[in-house]
N, C-alpha and C positions, 0 to 999 in steps of 0.2 A: 806154905807160902813160898818157900824156895823152889818147890816142885812146879808151882804155877809160873814162876819167873823163868825157870829153865825151859818150860814148854813154849812160852811166848818167844823166847830167843830162837828156839829151833824152828818154829813156824815162820818167823820173820826171815830168818836166814834162808829157809827153803823157798819162800816166795820171791826173795830178791835175787837169788842166784839161779833162777831158771835159765836155761833148761835143766831138767832134773838130773841129767848125767853128771853135772858138776857137783851135786850134793853127795851122791852115793858112789861115784866112780872111785875105784882104787887101782893102784898100779897092777894088781894081780887079779882083778875081777874078771869074770867071764862075761861074754856078751849075753848069755842066757840069763844070768843073774840080773842084769840090767833090765831086761824085758820083764822079769818077774816082779821086780821092785816097782816098775812103772805101772804095771797093770793091777797090782794087788795092794801093795803097801802104801804107795803115794796117795791115792784117792782117800783111803781110810784115814791117813794121817792128816791130810788137809781138812777133812770133815771134822775131825776132833778139834783142830785149831779153831775153826769157825764157830763151833758150838761153845767152845770155851770163851771166845771173845763176846759172843752175843749175850752170854750171861753176865758179862762184866758191865757193858755199856751199849748205847744205841746211836746210830748215825741216820739222820733223815736226808735222803737223796732224791732229787727231782730231775727228770729228763723228759724231753718231748717223745711222744709215741713215734712220730716220724718226722723226717726233714726232707723236703722236696727241692730238687735242684735240676737245672738244665744240664745236659751233657756238655762237658768242657768247662763249666763254671766251677767256682769254689764252693765247697759245702762247709758249713759251720754247725757242729753238733755240741750244744752246751750241756754241762753237767753241774747242777747246783746241789750243794750239800751243806749240812750243819750238824753239830753234835748236841745231843740232848742234855748232857751235863755241862751247863754253862760255866760252873765253878771249877771244872776240871778240864780246861782246854788242853788238848794234847800238844806236846812240843814237837812231836814227830808225826807227820801225815804222809802216807804213801798212796800215790795215784797210779792206776794202770788202765790202759785202754786195750780192749780185745776186739777182734772181728770174727764173725762166724764164718767157718770154712765153707767153701762152695761144694755142694754135693753131699754134705753130711752134717751132723749136729755138733761136731767138734768146733772149737774156737782157737784162735791164735792171737797171742799178744803182739801188739805193734808198738806199745809205748810203756815206759816205766819212768816214774819221777818221785822224788821226795824232797825234803828240805835241802839236801846237799847236792843232788844230781838230777839231770834230765836226760833220758836216753831213748832214742828211737831204735827199735829192734832192726837188725840187719836181715837181709835176704827175705824180705816180705814184699808183697805187692805195693806196700805203702812206704817203703824205704825211699826217702828223698821227696816224698809228696805230702807228708803230713807235718803239722806243727801244732803244739799244745801250749796254750796259755793258761795260767792259774792265778788266782787271787784268794782272798779270805773267804769269798762266798762260793767259789767253785772253780771249775776248770772247763776249757773249751777245746774241742778237737777240730782243727781246720784241715780239710783235704783239698789239695790243689788238683786242677784238671781232672774233674770227676769223669770216670769211664763207666760204661754199661755194667761191668762186673762189680762196680762199687755198690750196686744195689744189694745191700746186706743189712744184718743187724750189727750195730756197734755197741759194745759194752763198756761202761765206766765203773771202775771198782775203786772205792775209797776205803782206806784202812788207817784208823787212828790208834791202833793197838788197844790199850786199856780204855780209850775213849769210845771204842766201837768201830764197826765197819759196815759198809752197805754197797749194793751193786744195782745199777739200772741199765736199761738198753734203749736205743733209738734205731728205728728202721730207716735207713737212707734210701729214698726213692729217686731214681734218675729218669728224666724225661727227654725224648728226642722226637720232635714233630715229624710226621712222615712227609714224603714228597706230595705234590699236588696229584689228585687222583687222575688216572688216565682211563677214559671210557671209550669203548669200541662197540658200535652197533653192528648187527649182521648186515652184510652187503646184499644178500638176496632177499627177495620179498617173502613175507610170511603169510600163508593162506589161512583164512578164517575157518576153513573146513578141516584143519588139523584137529584130531580128536584129543590130543594131549598138549600140554603147554609146550611152546616152542621157545628156543633160545632167542632172546631179544637183544641182549647186550651183556658185556662184561665190564667190570670196573676193578681197577687195581690201585692199591695204595702201597708204596714201597718205602722201606727203610724208616720205619717208625719204632718207637719204644716208649711205653709198652705197646702191646698189640693194639692197633687201631680197629675200629668197627666201621662197617659199611651198611648204609641204609638206602633202599631204593625208593624213588618217587615217580609218580605218574601225574603230570600236570600239577606239580607241587604238593601232591597228596601222597603220604607214605604208603608203601605197599607192604602188606603183611603176608606171610606164607599162608596159603590156603590150598589144601589138597585138590588137585585137578584144575586149579586156576592159576596159582602163583607158587613157584618153587624158587628158592634162593639157595644156591650152592656156594659154599665158602671153602677156600683153600688157603691155609696159613702156612707160611714158610719162614723158618728161622735161618737167617743168613749167617754165613761164617763170621761176619762182623758182629753178630749179636743182635742186629736189627730184625724186626718182623716185617714181612711183606704179606699182604692179604689180598687175595683175588676173589671177587664175588661175581657169580653168574646168575643173571635173572632169566628165568623161564616163565613165560606168560602166555596164557591162552587169549589170543587177540580176537577182537571183533571188528566189525566194519566201523564202529564209532572210534576206533583207535587210529584211524587214518590221519587224524590231525593231532593226535596226542604227542606230548613231549615226555621222554623218559630221561631221568637223571639219577645220579648217585651222590650220596653225601658221606664223607668220611669224618668220623668223630674220634678225637684222641685227647688224652690227658696231658695237661701241662701243670706246672706248679700252681696249685691253688685253684684250678679251673678246668673246664672241658671246652675244647674248641672244635669247630666244624668247618669243613671246606667242601663246597658243592662243585660238582663238575658241570661242564656245559651240557645243555640238553640236546637230545637227538630226536629226530623224527624217523620212525620206522616205516618202511614201505609195506603196506598191507595189501594182500591180494584177496579180492572178494568178487563173487560173480555178479553179473548184471541183473538188476531187479527192475530197472525202469529204463525205457528207451524213448528218445524224442527225435522226431523227424521233421525237418523244416526246409523251406526253400531258401537257399543261400543267395541265388541270383536268378533272374534280374529282380530289382526292387520294384514293388508295385505289381500291376496286372501283367499277365503273360499273354502275348499275342503270337499268332502263327509266324514261324520263321525265327523265333527267339531261340537262344541256347539257354537251357534251364539246368541249374545245378542244385541237386537235392543233397542235403547232408544229414547223416544219422549219428546220434551220440547217445551213449548209455552211461550209467553210473558205475559200471564195473571197473576194476583195476587188476591187471593192466587192461586198457581199452581193447575190446575184442574186435575182430573183423566182423563185417555185416554182409548179409545177403539181402537183395532188393527184389521185390516182385509187385505186381499189381493185384489188387483184390479180385479183379475179374479173372485173373490167370494165376492162381496161387502156386501152381506147380512149375511155373516158368520163371527161372531166375534171370534177372536182368544183369547185363554186363556192367560191372562197377569197379571202382578202384578204392579199396579200403572202406572208408566211411562215406564216400562220395559217389553219387549217381549222376552222370551227365546225359542229358537228352538234347540232341541237336540234329537238324532244326525240328522244332515241335510243330505239330499240326493239331487240328481239333480232335483227331482220333486218339491223341495222347492224353486227353483229359481222362481223369478217373482218380481212384483212391490208390495211393502208393504205400507200400509197407516195407519195413526193414526189420530183420531179425538178427540178434547177436549170435555168434558162433562160440559160446562159452563152453569150455570143456567140463564145467561143473553143472551143466544142465540149464534150467530155467528156459526151456525152449518155447514156452508159451508167452514169453515177454516179447513185445513188438512195439514199434512206433509206426504211426500212419498219418497221412495228410491227404487232403483233397487238392488235386491240381486241375485247374480250369484254364484251358487254352482258348482265348477269345479270338474271334475271327470277324471279317467283314468281306462279304462276297462282292464281286464287281457289280456296279450299278446297272440296272435294267431300265431303259427309257422307252416309254411307249408314247407316241409312235417311234418306231425304230429307224435309226439312220436319218432318213429324210421324209418330209411330208409336204405335199402340194396342196395349197389352199386357194380358193377363189377369193378375190377381193370382196371384203364385207363379211366373210364367213367367221365363225368362232371355232376355236380349237382348245381342247384340254389335253395337256401332256403330263405324264406321271413319271416319277423316278423313284425306284425302290432298290434297296440293297439289303440282303439278308445278313443279320449280325447277331452276335450273342449279347450285345449291349445296346443301349438306347442310342439312336443315331440322330443326326441333325442334317437337314438338306437345304441348300441354298442354290438359287438359279442365277446365272450370269449370261449377259449378252454384250459382246464387245468390251469385256472387262468391267462392266457395270452391273451391280446387283439389281435384279428385277424383283425378287421375292424370296420367300422361304417356305419350306414345307415340301411334301412329296408331290404336290400338284401345282401346275402352272396353267393359268387360264389366259388365252389369247382371244380378244374380242375385236370384231369389226376390222378384220385384217386389211392392212394396206401394204403398199410396197415397202414401207419402212419396217414392216413386220418381218420381212425377209431377213434371214441370217441364221447363224448357228447359236443354239441355246445349250448352255452347259450346266449340268447339275453336279454339285460337289456334295458328297456325303461324308460326314466326319463322325467320330465317336468322341463326345466331349470328355468322357472319363478316361479315354485312352487316345490322346491326340495322334499317336503314331499310326493309328488305323484310319485310313481315308481312301476314298475311291471317287470316280467321276464317270459321267456318261454325257452324251450329247445327242441332239436331234437337229437336223437342218431343215428349216422351214422355208418353203418356196411359195410365194404368193403369185398366183396366175391371174392375168387380166390383160386388157388391151393397153396400148401405149398411153403413157401419161407424161405430159411435159414436166420437166423439172423447172419450177418457177411458176409464178402466177400469170404472167403475160402470155396471151395467145396471139396478140397482134402488136407489132412493134412499128412505130413511125419514126423516121429519121430524116434529117436534112443534111445534105453534104454538098460540098463544092464540086463543081464539074471537074472531072479528070482525076478525082481522088479515088483511092481504093478503100472499100468498106468491107469489114469482116462481119459476117452474119453467123451466129452460133445457135445450134439447135441440139438440146440434150433431152433424151427421152428414156423413160424406164418402163419396163413391162416384162412379162413372161408369157410366152416365149420371147426371146430377145427381139425387140423391134428392129426393122431395117429402115433406113432414112434415104429419101430421094428428094432432089431439089427441082423446083420449077421457077425459072427466072425470066421475067419479061421486062424489056427496056434496056438490056445490056447483053452483048454477046461475049463480053470479056469477063470471064469468071472461072475460078477453079477451086477445087476442094483442098484445103490446107491441113485439116485435121479430120481423121476418121478413126475413132477408137471405140472399143466396146469392152465392158466388164461383164460380170455374170448376168446383171440385170439392167444395165444402162448402156445406151448407145449415144455417142457424142460425135457431132459432125460440125465443121466450121468451113464456110466457103468465103473466098475473097472476091469481091465484085468491084469492077471499075465503073464509076458513076459517069455516064455519058448523057443521061437524061433521067427523067423520073423512072424509078424502077419498082416493080412489084415482084416479090420473091415468096415462094411457098416451100416450107419444110414438111414433107409428107412422111410420117412415121406409121408403120403398119406391122402387124403380126397376125397370127391366126385368130386372135381374140378381138381385133378391131383396128381402127385407123384414127390417127390424130394429126391435125394440121396446125402449123404455126406460120403466120403471115408477117411479112416484112414490107413496109411502104417507105421508099426513099425518095425525097424530093430533091431534085438537082438544083443547086444554086450557082448562077454564073460567077465566075471568079473575077475579082477586082484586080486591074493591072496596076501595079505599083513597083517603084524601084526596089523597095525592100520587100522581100518575099514574105507573105503571110501564110501561115499554115492554115489549113482548113479548120483546125480546132479553134483558132482565134476568131475567124469570121469577120463580117462587116461591122459588128458591134464595136470592135476595138477601134476601127477607123473613125467612127462617129465620135467616140469619146475623145480621141486625140484632137479632132477638129474643134470640138466645143471648147476644150481647154485652150487651144491656141487663140480662138476668137476672144475668149475672155481676157487673155493676156493682152491682145492687141487693143481691145477696147479700153482697158485700164491705162495702157501706155498712151494711147491717143488722147484720152481725157486729161492726163497729167500734162502733156505737151501743150495742149490747147490752153489750159489754165495758165501755165507759165508764160506763154506767149502773150496772152491778154494783159497780164500784169507787167509785162515788159522785162521780165527776168531773162529772157533768152533773146539776144539780138539776132536779127535775120541778116546774114551775110551770104556770100556766094557759097561758102563751104556748107552752110546750113541748107541752102537751097539745093545744093547738090545731093545732100543726104535725103531730104524729104521735099518732094515737090508735087505740085498738082498737075496731073496729066490732063491732056485734052480729053474732054468728055467724049466717050464713044457713044454713050447713051445719055439720056437726060439725067437719070438718078445714079449713074455709076460712080462709085468712089474707088479710087485705085490707090492702094498703099504699097509702096515699093520697099521691099526688104531684101537685103543681101543674103542670098542663100545659094548653096551649091546644088540644090535639088530643084530643078525647074518644075518638075511634075508636082511636087508638094506645094509650090507657090500657086500654081494654077488651080489646084484643088481648093486651097484656102480662099482664093479670090472668088471662085464660083460659089463657094458656100456662103460668103458674105452677101453676094448678090441675090441669094435665095434661089438660085438655079439648081435645084436638086434633080440630078439625072442619075440613071443607073450606071453601074460600072462599065457596062458595055458601050456607053455613049461617050466616054472620054477619048 
């Protein structure tokens, strides 16, 4: 019993007074002896102590397998224990915390405590950073400002001497999320003809702990390594700070379908109690692939093409990058047309430019049999051809059929005009029973309804030949005119050849021609004749086809002498009307005066007698009424009219 007590005291003293040099060091010991004791005797001695205690009692100790914490945070590692012998609770409990050394399996104490003292070991990585709290149920190690190198195993050792001892451990895990992933795609295009996978992009996640992982995606679908199709190269770098940087390179065998694909990378990393992911921005890779399909079309003009237009043909293929093209006509496959890139300009086009045009891509990867083609039709409208041509001479009463035709690649429409008025439509114009009104220029206009810009016209000049024909229905004109007046006689004749006009005037020697003009088919003559007596005038019109005469008969009327001049146009009828009106007024006035006189309303005095008096009768039934007037001639005319003496103007 005394031996067991002595052994316990020695073991306790050895554990408390670590390091070991303090237990076995003597003032005269050699350094070699210390090394021998540490390597041989001390482990054996400690083992004997532990075996002895385990036979005496048992301690139940509980610790977490691991504790997870972010870099820079505080870590709390609990250590719960209890003694199996509840009736023999120890009065002395010793607690020690150890940490596993970096790079080897040894461990180092960082804390010691018992009922009387608490001590943090000096000169360790945890000096000044740890704190230990204890109670009846256990103890807890608190580590401040956790660093990457703190990711180790921490040991908790509890010793109750006779009550037993136990030890447990917890692995402290430290986490530092990496920076956002940086993705870079290749700047040059990737050809689908490459036989092996080509580099598509690289993705890098820097400064993470523990090592992050990178996964590649195509259109949000993960890419797995596949020999000959997908290669993923990973480069892991441990920075001097302890962080991990991971760079992943994707090699991918592209196809034409990848031209619209989006590639991205996803970084996954551990955090306390979970796994998080961060995805990069997607990129689109430029894919180079040969042309397998070509399209050729007319860029301009829109609609149908006519002669004289500028035509632009454009060729486009599905290759990338777009290749240059060569153009030719199907009729001349060996003749390359001058073009600019993917455009062929034809200016100005004519009907001979119609045909099938082709374009071929100049891909370096082949596919020379790929081509695009289109039919180009250049529409045209030839000048109108009118029959009869230019001019045609017809005889009066004849019929004529004129035609107008214009060769065109499209359906045409023909309309005939004369003097701006539409006569008919169609290629044929029928002229029946020609008259001088038929003479003139006939214009046919030919248009293309489906292509209004195409139009042409032609004309024919129709000349109707015949003898003179008076313009107007009257062949004999009768006139009355006062003597001494001038009368204009007009004669207008049409005919072809152009008629000539001559005048024969009987009854006046005083006349002259005032108008003599002629158009292409009409002759017009006007003569001015002085009326001295009755006149007979003849207008003689003649040409090679015949003669026509227009007669004028003028009756001379003696002129009436009066103070107020009367124009020949007024004539004697105006004088008669005036006389009748005056007689009516005089009759009414005389009746009123007579009536008033009989009633005695008007006294007869000298003054009255001076105004109205009865003259001496010159004849038996003459009645003379005297009126004051300044015109003696007018008074005489009125008096003679009352007497019923109607004489001609020359008898006054």
